[in-house]
C-alpha positions, 0 to 999 in steps of 0.5 A: 318471338313476334307472338310472345311480345304481342302476348306481352302487349295484351297483358299490359294493355288488359292490366295483367300482371305476369310477374311474379308477386315479389318481383321488384323485391328481390334485387337490390341496387345496392349490392352494385352501388359505386362498383367498375359496373355502375361507373360504366353504366353511369359514364354512359349516362351522363355522356348521354346527358350531356348531349340532351341539355346541349339542346334548349327544347325541353326533354323527358328523363324515364328510369323504369327502375329508379331505386333509392337515387342515393346510396350511403357507402358507408352503412351498415347495411353495404358493410354487411354486404361484405363486397366493397365493390366501390373500392374497385370502382367509384373510389379507386376513379376518383382518388386516381383523378386527385392523384394525377393533377395533370391527367386530362380527364374527358369531360364526361368522366370529369362531369360525373366525378364533379357531380359527385364531390358537388355532392359530398361537399370534398373529393371523398365519396361517401354518398353514391347517386344512382341513375336518378340521382345523376340524372336530377343533377342534369335537369332543367327547370323546363324539364321533367322527369318519371321515376319508377319504383316497385319496392314500396320501402324502396320508393319510400326511400326515394321520395326522401332522397328526392328532396335532397336532390331537389330541396327547393322543389324546382323540379318537375320529377315524379316518382311512382310506385308501379310496375314501369313494364306494364306501364310502358309495355302498352301505348304510350299517347302522352309521351312526346318531344325528346326523351331519354329512358334508362331501362335497368331492371333486374336480372332475374326472372331472366327470361321474362326480363328480358321479354318484357324489356324487350316489349317496352323497347317496342313499345317505346319506339312505335309510340314515342320514336324521337326518345333515346334508350338505354337498356341495361343487361348483365353478360352472362355469356357468349351464348347469351350475349348472341341470343340477346342481341338476335332478339334485339335484331328481330325487332327491327329497330332503327340505329341500335348501338351496343357498348360493354364493359367486360372487367376480370372482377368475381361478380357480375363483372361485364354488362351492356348497354343496348342505346336505341336511337343514339344522338349524332356521335354518340359512338365515337364519344363514347369509344373515348370515355371508355378508352379512359375509363378502362385505363383508369379502372384496370389493374384494380385490387380485385380486377385483372383486366377491363375492356370496353367495346362499342359496336352497332346491331 
């Protein structure tokens, strides 16, 4: 494993791209937008953004696979996928919150829904905000964001959507059409201070994506020790998960929190995140957030159960 990471680091420094030419084009975030796994991932993200803005000093938000930032859940393109994952995810969550006025939502879940309702100018969620869309809503004038999206048409759409998210152009946001793994997989001399990095890569090709993701984790911790890194991954099975835990342990990173959600859905019913260098107290906070999220999303139309867990490795 160590020699493989050394090779990847050298490829990054030398500017050599080891990915297939179509990397970044095969997976579309629209396939999961608004579903249970998005609710899980974005509830975790909002919980972290809450922590970041508690400190008055500036921070940098980086999204390694930003995608579009905004998704029209009623678009013909999403309708053609015939997936309607949002019915079990954000729409179920939003409807339950409205149907139960006395429900005391955890602040992180309340913020998540409030941002979506505000952007949609009402309680109906037609336009769903992806990770960069949610993050932009937390940025202050002295913070900044760096968003990577490799696919040219998706990058163009991201740029257009950023103008909707920040119409006055008051925020320091840069969207790059670059391979974030190559950009971040080597040295990081220009990053300093506080940071939050979200790594949400495609799941395929699995072995290559995991190897490069781990190299980026290692590079970030060495070159930018003040940052918190969130790495999303699909839970493919017990054997694959255990292998991934061991590979992360081999990096000898400090303070790695694992957060996973399992839902009995037909497609991508389980996923998780590694949180490297999490804020103090985040583990206990996420246990409360996910306990309520599990309860609200459990027993949906296409869901048999929802169960989350939080632990350290």
